[in-house]
C-alpha positions in Angstrom: -30.5 -45.1 19.5 -30.3 -47.8 22.3 -29.7 -47.0 25.9 -27.9 -49.8 27.8 -27.9 -50.1 31.6 -24.5 -49.9 33.3 -23.4 -50.8 36.8 -22.6 -47.9 39.2 -21.6 -48.5 42.8 -23.3 -46.7 45.7 -20.1 -44.9 46.6 -19.7 -43.6 43.0 -23.2 -42.2 43.0 -22.7 -40.7 46.5 -19.8 -38.8 45.1 -22.0 -37.5 42.3 -24.6 -36.6 44.9 -22.1 -34.6 47.0 -20.5 -32.9 44.0 -23.9 -31.6 42.8 -24.2 -33.8 39.7 -27.6 -35.3 40.4 -30.4 -32.9 39.5 -34.2 -32.8 40.1 -36.4 -31.0 37.6 -39.5 -29.9 39.5 -41.5 -29.4 36.2 -42.2 -33.1 36.3 -40.8 -34.6 39.5 -42.6 -35.0 42.7 -41.5 -34.5 46.3 -39.7 -37.0 48.6 -42.5 -39.1 49.9 -41.1 -42.4 51.2 -41.6 -43.4 54.8 -38.8 -44.6 57.0 -40.0 -48.3 56.8 -40.0 -48.0 53.0 -36.4 -46.7 53.1 -35.3 -49.4 55.5 -36.8 -52.1 53.2 -34.6 -50.8 50.4 -31.5 -50.9 52.6 -32.4 -54.5 53.5 -32.6 -55.5 49.9 -29.2 -53.9 49.2 -27.4 -55.5 52.2 -28.9 -58.9 51.2 -27.6 -58.4 47.6 -31.0 -58.5 46.1 -31.6 -56.6 42.8 -33.5 -53.4 42.9 -35.2 -51.5 40.1 -33.2 -49.6 37.5 -32.2 -45.9 38.0 -32.9 -43.7 34.9 -31.0 -40.5 34.3 -31.2 -37.9 31.5 -28.1 -36.2 30.3 -28.3 -32.7 28.8 -24.7 -31.5 28.5 -25.7 -28.4 26.4 -28.0 -27.3 29.3 -26.3 -28.5 32.5 -22.8 -29.3 31.4 -21.1 -32.7 31.2 -21.3 -35.1 34.1 -24.6 -33.8 35.4 -27.8 -35.8 35.2 -31.5 -35.2 35.7 -33.1 -38.0 37.6 -36.1 -39.4 35.6 -36.8 -42.5 37.7 -35.3 -43.4 41.1 -35.4 -40.2 43.1 -37.0 -41.9 46.2 -34.5 -44.8 46.0 -31.4 -42.6 45.6 -32.6 -40.4 48.5 -33.0 -43.4 50.7 -29.6 -44.8 49.8 -27.8 -41.6 50.5 -29.9 -40.8 53.6 -28.7 -44.1 55.2 -25.1 -43.1 54.6 -25.9 -39.7 56.2 -27.2 -41.4 59.3 -30.7 -40.1 58.8 -32.2 -43.4 59.9 -31.0 -46.9 61.1 -31.2 -50.4 59.8 -32.2 -53.0 62.4 -31.0 -50.6 65.1 -27.6 -50.0 63.4 -26.4 -46.8 61.8 -24.0 -46.6 58.9 -20.4 -46.2 60.1 -19.3 -42.9 58.6 -15.7 -43.6 59.5 -15.7 -46.4 56.9 -16.3 -44.0 54.0 -14.0 -41.0 53.5 -16.5 -38.8 51.6 -19.2 -39.3 54.1 -16.8 -38.6 57.0 -15.7 -35.4 55.2 -19.3 -34.3 54.8 -20.0 -34.9 58.4 -16.9 -33.0 59.5 -18.1 -30.1 57.3 -21.4 -30.1 59.2 -23.4 -31.1 56.0 -25.0 -33.7 58.2 -24.7 -34.8 61.8 -23.0 -38.2 62.3 -24.7 -40.6 64.7 -22.9 -40.8 68.0 -23.2 -43.3 70.9 -25.4 -45.7 68.9 -24.8 -49.2 67.4 -23.0 -49.1 64.0 -23.2 -51.3 61.0 -20.4 -53.9 60.8 -17.4 -52.8 58.7 -17.9 -55.6 56.2 -21.6 -54.6 55.8 -20.6 -51.0 55.2 -18.1 -52.1 52.5 -20.7 -54.4 50.8 -23.2 -51.5 50.9 -20.8 -49.1 49.2 -19.7 -51.6 46.6 -23.3 -52.6 45.7 -23.8 -52.1 42.0 -27.0 -50.1 40.9 -28.3 -50.6 37.4 -28.2 -47.1 35.9 -29.4 -46.1 32.4 -28.4 -42.7 31.0 -30.7 -41.3 28.4 -28.9 -38.6 26.3 -31.3 -36.0 24.8 -31.4 -32.3 24.3 -35.2 -32.2 24.2 -36.9 -31.6 27.6 -40.3 -32.7 26.2 -38.9 -36.2 25.5 -37.7 -36.4 29.2 -41.1 -35.4 30.5 -42.8 -37.9 28.1 -40.5 -40.7 29.4 -41.2 -39.7 33.0 -45.0 -39.7 32.3 -44.9 -43.1 30.6 -43.0 -44.6 33.6 -45.0 -43.0 36.3 -48.6 -42.5 35.0 -49.5 -46.0 35.9 -47.5 -46.2 39.1 -49.5 -47.7 42.0 -47.6 -45.6 44.5 -48.7 -42.3 42.9 -51.8 -40.5 44.0 -54.4 -39.4 41.4 -53.0 -35.9 41.4 -49.4 -37.1 41.1 -50.5 -39.3 38.1 -52.1 -36.3 36.5 -48.9 -34.2 36.9 -46.5 -36.9 35.8 -44.8 -35.8 32.7 -47.3 -33.0 32.0 -45.9 -29.5 31.4 -49.0 -27.7 30.1 -49.6 -24.1 31.1 -52.4 -25.2 33.4 -50.3 -27.9 35.1 -47.5 -25.3 35.6 -49.6 -22.6 37.2 -51.3 -25.1 39.5 -47.9 -26.5 40.6 -46.4 -23.1 41.1 -49.4 -21.7 43.1 -49.7 -24.8 45.2 -45.9 -24.6 46.0 -46.2 -21.0 47.1 -49.2 -21.7 49.4 -47.6 -24.8 50.8 -44.5 -22.7 51.6 -42.3 -24.8 49.3 -40.5 -22.2 47.3 -37.6 -23.0 45.0 -36.4 -22.8 41.5 -37.4 -25.4 38.9 -34.1 -27.2 38.9 -32.7 -28.5 42.2 -29.8 -30.6 43.4 -31.0 -33.9 44.8 -29.4 -32.8 48.1 -31.8 -29.8 48.2 -35.0 -31.8 47.8 -35.5 -32.3 51.6 -35.9 -28.5 51.9 -39.1 -28.6 49.8 -40.5 -32.0 50.9 -43.2 -32.5 53.5 -42.4 -33.6 57.1 -44.7 -34.7 59.9 -44.4 -34.6 63.6 -45.2 -38.3 63.9 -42.6 -39.4 61.4 -39.9 -36.6 61.1 -37.4 -36.8 58.3 -35.9 -33.3 58.8 -37.6 -32.0 55.7 -38.3 -28.3 55.2 -42.1 -28.2 55.0 -43.8 -29.1 58.3 -47.2 -30.5 57.4 -48.8 -29.4 60.6 -47.7 -25.8 60.0 -49.1 -25.5 56.5 -52.4 -23.7 56.0 -54.0 -26.8 54.7 -53.3 -29.0 57.7 -53.3 -26.3 60.4 -56.9 -25.3 59.5 -58.1 -28.9 58.9 -58.8 -28.4 55.2 -56.7 -31.5 54.4 -55.2 -34.4 56.3 -51.5 -34.8 56.5 -51.9 -37.9 54.3 -53.8 -35.9 51.7 -51.1 -33.2 51.7 -48.4 -35.7 51.1 -50.4 -37.1 48.2 -50.6 -33.6 46.6 -54.3 -33.1 47.2 -53.5 -29.5 47.8 -52.5 -29.3 44.1 -55.8 -31.0 43.3 -57.7 -28.4 45.3 -55.8 -25.5 43.5 -56.6 -27.2 40.1 -60.3 -27.3 41.1 -60.3 -23.6 42.1 -58.2 -22.5 39.1 -60.5 -24.3 36.7 -63.5 -22.6 38.3 -62.0 -19.2 38.0 -60.9 -19.3 34.4 -64.0 -21.1 33.4 -66.1 -18.4 35.0 -68.3 -20.9 36.7 -67.9 -23.6 39.4 -66.0 -26.6 38.0 -68.2 -29.7 37.9 -65.6 -31.7 39.8 -64.9 -35.4 39.2 -61.7 -37.4 39.0 -62.3 -38.2 35.3 -63.0 -34.6 34.3 -59.9 -33.3 36.1 -57.9 -36.1 34.4 -59.0 -34.9 31.0 -58.1 -31.3 31.9 -54.5 -32.5 32.3 -54.6 -34.3 28.9 -53.5 -31.7 26.4 -54.9 -33.8 23.5 -58.4 -34.1 24.9 -61.2 -31.7 24.2 -61.3 -30.6 27.9 -57.6 -30.2 28.0 -57.6 -28.0 24.9 -60.5 -25.9 26.3 -58.8 -25.3 29.7 -55.6 -24.2 28.0 -57.6 -21.8 25.9 -59.4 -20.4 28.9 -56.1 -20.0 30.8 -54.5 -18.2 27.8 -57.5 -15.8 27.8 -57.5 -15.2 31.5 -53.7 -15.0 31.9 -51.5 -17.3 34.0 -49.8 -14.5 35.9 -53.1 -12.8 36.7 -54.6 -16.1 37.9 -51.7 -17.0 40.1 -51.6 -13.5 41.7 -55.3 -13.5 42.4 -55.4 -17.0 44.0 -52.4 -16.2 46.2 -53.9 -12.9 47.2 -57.2 -14.4 48.2 -55.5 -17.2 50.2 -53.5 -14.4 52.0 -56.6 -12.5 52.9 -58.5 -15.6 54.0 -55.5 -16.8 56.0 -55.2 -13.4 57.7 -58.9 -13.2 58.5 -58.7 -16.6 60.2 -55.5 -15.9 62.1 -56.7 -12.5 63.2 -59.6 -14.3 64.9 -57.7 -17.3 66.4 -54.3 -18.8 66.0 -55.5 -22.2 67.4 -54.9 -25.3 65.3 -57.9 -26.5 63.2 -59.8 -23.3 64.0 -61.5 -23.1 60.6 -62.6 -26.7 60.8 -63.8 -26.2 64.3 -66.1 -23.4 63.1 -67.3 -25.0 59.9 -67.7 -28.6 61.0 -67.4 -28.7 64.8 -66.7 -31.9 66.7 -65.0 -33.8 63.8 -61.5 -34.6 62.7 -62.5 -35.1 59.0 -61.0 -32.7 56.4 -63.3 -29.9 55.2 -62.4 -29.8 51.5 -66.0 -29.2 50.2 -66.8 -26.3 52.6 -63.4 -24.8 52.0 -64.1 -24.6 48.3 -67.3 -22.7 48.9 -65.5 -20.3 51.4 -62.6 -19.6 49.1 -64.8 -19.0 46.1 -67.0 -16.7 48.2 -63.9 -14.7 49.3 -62.8 -14.6 45.6 -66.1 -13.2 44.5 -66.1 -10.5 47.2 -62.4 -9.6 46.8 -61.8 -9.9 43.1 -65.2 -9.4 41.5 -66.6 -6.9 43.9 -63.3 -5.4 45.0 -64.4 -5.5 48.7 -62.2 -5.9 51.8 -62.9 -7.9 55.0 -63.6 -5.5 57.8 -64.6 -7.7 60.8 -62.8 -11.0 60.7 -64.4 -12.2 64.0 -67.9 -11.8 62.5 -66.9 -13.4 59.3 -65.7 -16.5 61.2 -68.8 -16.4 63.3 -71.0 -16.4 60.2 -69.3 -19.5 59.0 -70.3 -21.5 62.1 -71.8 -24.9 61.1 -71.5 -24.1 57.4 -71.0 -27.7 56.5 -74.6 -28.6 57.7 -76.0 -25.9 55.4 -74.3 -27.0 52.2 -75.6 -29.3 49.5 -73.4 -32.4 49.3 -72.0 -34.3 46.3 -70.4 -37.7 46.3 -68.4 -38.8 43.3 -69.5 -35.8 41.1 -70.0 -32.2 42.1 -72.4 -30.3 39.8 -71.9 -26.7 38.8 -75.4 -25.9 40.0 -75.0 -27.3 43.5 -71.6 -25.7 43.9 -72.9 -22.3 42.8 -75.7 -22.6 45.3 -73.1 -23.3 48.0 -71.0 -20.3 47.0 -74.0 -18.0 46.9 -75.1 -19.2 50.4 -71.6 -18.7 51.8 -71.3 -15.3 50.2 -74.7 -14.3 51.7 -73.5 -15.2 55.2 -70.3 -13.1 55.1 -70.8 -10.3 52.6 -72.1 -7.8 55.2 -68.6 -7.9 56.9 -66.8 -6.8 53.7 -66.6 -3.1 52.9 -65.2 -0.7 50.3 -61.6 0.4 51.3 -59.0 2.6 49.7 -56.8 0.9 48.8 -58.7 -2.4 48.6 -57.2 -5.5 50.3 -56.5 -7.1 46.9 -53.0 -6.2 45.8 -52.1 -4.5 49.0 -51.1 -5.4 52.6 -53.3 -8.3 53.6 -53.1 -10.0 50.2 -49.3 -10.1 50.3 -49.0 -12.3 53.4 -48.2 -15.5 51.5 -45.7 -13.7 49.3 -44.1 -12.1 52.4 -43.7 -15.5 54.2 -42.3 -17.1 51.1 -39.8 -14.3 50.6 -38.4 -15.1 54.0 -38.1 -18.8 53.1 -36.6 -18.0 49.7 -34.0 -15.7 51.3 -32.1 -18.9 52.5 -31.2 -19.7 48.9 -31.0 -16.2 47.4 -29.3 -14.3 50.2 -27.8 -11.4 48.2 -31.3 -10.4 46.9 -32.8 -10.0 50.4 -32.0 -7.6 53.2 -33.6 -7.6 56.7 -33.6 -4.8 59.2 -35.3 -5.0 62.6 -36.0 -1.3 62.3 -34.4 2.1 62.3 -33.8 2.5 66.0 -30.7 1.4 67.9 -31.2 -1.5 70.3 -30.0 0.4 73.4 -31.7 2.3 76.2 -31.7 5.6 74.2 -33.5 4.1 71.2 -32.2 6.9 68.8 -32.4 6.5 65.0 -29.4 4.6 63.8 -26.9 6.9 62.2 -26.7 6.8 58.4 -29.1 3.8 58.3 -31.4 5.4 55.8 -28.4 6.2 53.5 -27.2 2.6 53.8 -30.7 1.4 52.8 -30.4 3.3 49.5 -27.0 1.7 49.0 -28.4 -1.7 49.7 -31.2 -1.2 47.2 -28.6 -0.2 44.6 -26.5 -3.2 45.5 -29.5 -5.6 45.0 -30.4 -3.9 41.7 -26.9 -4.4 40.4 -26.9 -8.1 40.9 -28.2 -8.4 37.4 -31.3 -7.9 35.2 -32.8 -11.3 35.9 -35.0 -10.9 39.0 -36.3 -8.6 41.7 -35.0 -8.3 45.3 -36.4 -7.1 48.6 -35.6 -5.0 51.7 -37.7 -5.7 54.8 -38.0 -3.4 57.8 -39.5 -5.1 60.9 -37.7 -8.4 60.4 -34.6 -9.4 62.4 -32.1 -11.8 61.0 -30.7 -12.8 64.4 -32.5 -14.4 67.3 -30.4 -12.3 69.7 -31.8 -9.1 68.2 -35.4 -10.5 68.4 -34.8 -11.4 72.1 -33.4 -7.9 72.7 -36.5 -6.3 71.1 -38.7 -8.5 73.3 -36.9 -7.2 76.4 -37.0 -3.5 75.2 -40.4 -3.3 73.6 -42.4 -6.1 75.1 -43.4 -7.6 71.8 -43.7 -11.3 71.0 -41.7 -12.1 67.9 -42.7 -14.7 65.3 -40.1 -17.0 63.6 -40.7 -17.6 59.9 -38.0 -19.8 58.3 -34.7 -18.4 59.5 -36.0 -14.8 60.2 -37.8 -13.2 63.1 -40.8 -11.0 62.6 -40.7 -8.1 65.1 -42.7 -5.4 63.3 -42.2 -1.6 63.2 -45.3 -0.6 65.1 -43.2 -0.6 68.3 -40.8 1.9 66.8 -43.6 4.2 65.6 -44.9 4.2 69.1 -41.5 5.2 70.5 -41.2 7.9 67.9 -44.8 9.0 68.7 -45.9 8.8 65.1 -48.3 6.7 63.2 -47.3 3.7 61.2 -48.3 5.7 58.1 -45.9 8.5 59.1 -43.2 6.0 59.8 -43.6 4.7 56.3 -43.5 8.3 54.9 -40.2 8.8 56.7 -38.6 5.9 54.9 -40.2 6.9 51.5 -39.0 10.5 52.0 -35.4 9.3 52.6 -35.5 7.4 49.2 -37.2 10.3 47.5 -34.6 12.9 48.6 -31.7 10.5 48.3 -29.1 10.6 45.5 -30.3 7.4 43.8 -30.0 7.2 40.0 -32.9 6.9 37.7 -34.9 4.9 36.8 -34.2 2.9 40.1 -35.4 5.7 42.3 -38.8 6.0 40.6 -39.2 2.2 40.6 -38.4 2.0 44.3 -40.8 4.8 45.2 -43.7 2.8 43.6 -42.7 -0.4 45.4 -43.4 0.2 49.1 -45.9 -2.0 50.9 -47.0 -2.3 54.6 -47.8 -5.9 55.4 -49.4 -6.9 58.8 -48.9 -10.5 59.9 -49.9 -11.7 63.4 -50.5 -8.1 64.4 -47.0 -7.0 63.5 -46.5 -4.5 60.6 -43.5 -4.9 58.2 -42.4 -2.6 55.5 -41.5 -4.3 52.3 -39.4 -2.4 49.7 -39.4 -4.2 46.4 -36.2 -3.6 44.3 -37.3 -4.2 40.7 -34.9 -5.7 38.3 -33.1 -3.0 36.3 -31.9 -2.8 32.7 -28.7 -0.9 33.5 -26.2 -0.2 36.4 -27.6 1.9 39.2 -25.7 4.4 41.4 -26.0 6.3 44.7 -24.1 9.6 44.8 -22.4 8.5 41.7 -21.0 5.3 43.3 -21.9 1.8 42.3 -22.7 -1.0 44.8 -23.2 -4.7 44.7 -23.8 -7.5 47.1 -21.6 -10.3 48.5 -23.9 -12.6 50.5 -25.8 -10.3 52.8 -23.1 -7.5 52.7 -23.3 -4.4 50.5 -20.0 -3.3 49.0 -18.9 -0.5 46.8 -17.4 -1.6 43.4 -15.2 0.2 41.0 -12.5 -0.4 38.4 -12.5 -3.8 36.7 -15.4 -5.0 38.8 -17.6 -2.1 37.6 -16.6 -2.8 34.0 -17.6 -6.5 34.5 -20.9 -5.4 36.1 -21.7 -3.1 33.2 -21.2 -6.1 30.8 -23.6 -8.1 32.9 -26.4 -5.7 31.9 -25.3 -5.3 28.2 
């Protein structure tokens, strides 16, 4: 079979872009990484009529339908081309004239992007030439995803613009690569499904304050950069994934990974001895267990740091004071010490301030490696770090692992994910009315049961969540600030306000507040097995000193009811369904 390039104009591809026909498979694709100057250089080539590299698509009609294409090569170029039309940046001080292109004008008028106003615009003829420019596009038809990833790997593994970690990940879909990518995404705050529209890629790409693109992940706000573990450049080059790979290999190998670039390269090569061994170790340990434990330890460590200080670079200032260099090596020792105490010993941190105090000047106490880190030296560093902090960990019931503190990252990502999966998430600021009387809102607890039923009836594919202590409107958060004197925290589009303030008004403990909610579900007319599943799915999560109640709504195998009535969700609204809609819902489960 031969694949022949064909010419496609910029305006034709923009139409595909806006109609959702250009897809990005995150199993093998990287994030958007081009800088503004790199984008402007491409626009310069197009406007001068110079040829640019070929765009490569994969077509899988049996999976995505006809007319939809996975981008194998050219994601950065296409993003830059469409960004320029969407007025995301200028060329020689001039912005694309949206009025010269009906589809772009329509998108701007629909508030999909904001058209530039009061600025110099590109000449009409240049706009026409830009839209008419013919891109060389090759469409590779295949039903085999493994062939697509193989092609991607062959194209990109030698790419000079790819970092070492990006080269490792290119075209690799091993279980180890998958768990590393997934966990790194969760910790970074980049939460999404595996298949995205090209137009959705900015939401999961890394932005910086010095060079803002409007991307969803703010580098300075990620754990990695905020605590000085990695530089912004290192984050953009996926060194967070490299760090997770290092940690994961150490955990499943049951000893510190003797880190070197070459050995980690071989771990990503499924045909190598090391690649086969790490896949075997992961199969024995369990991918889901590994991901859960790494995220839980990150959550507890993050909480311990932020309970002590919310200042930027706080961890680095303790571990290696007076420097702006990243602290990758000390962080590895700290994380593995936390992992040993939390997972192996089942301890819980009790005095965060003393833990952070014990880590003062840690970098000076550690044995250093250069190109190669030995297992022996790394174990000594972990033992030393463990010895410094272990007295500030205690036995607790329940332990931190698997409960409140360890759920912080999952909690924050749920708030981010709710943008995309709105029907599966419900946010309530609390159970009290926002007036001067502060009485319990009438029928709220009954409506919570109906909401849980509605989320469960969305289908048997995934879980949903109800959060108490999170406002979905800034006006409500501001009102709570006035009434209760608490400082809210914004995470994604939601506002963390906590339920501690309501427990205080009701003159009960947070534990009794939680029991009140649990009791309403226990005594409510919710059908089984949903009721039993809900009663075992309550968690209290404290973030920034504010306690939130999370109610997980597990995926069900059959339709659920409250008082014999079925409910579902339309966006963020819970509705009763009957008749033909109920019949259709039943078919969804069978």
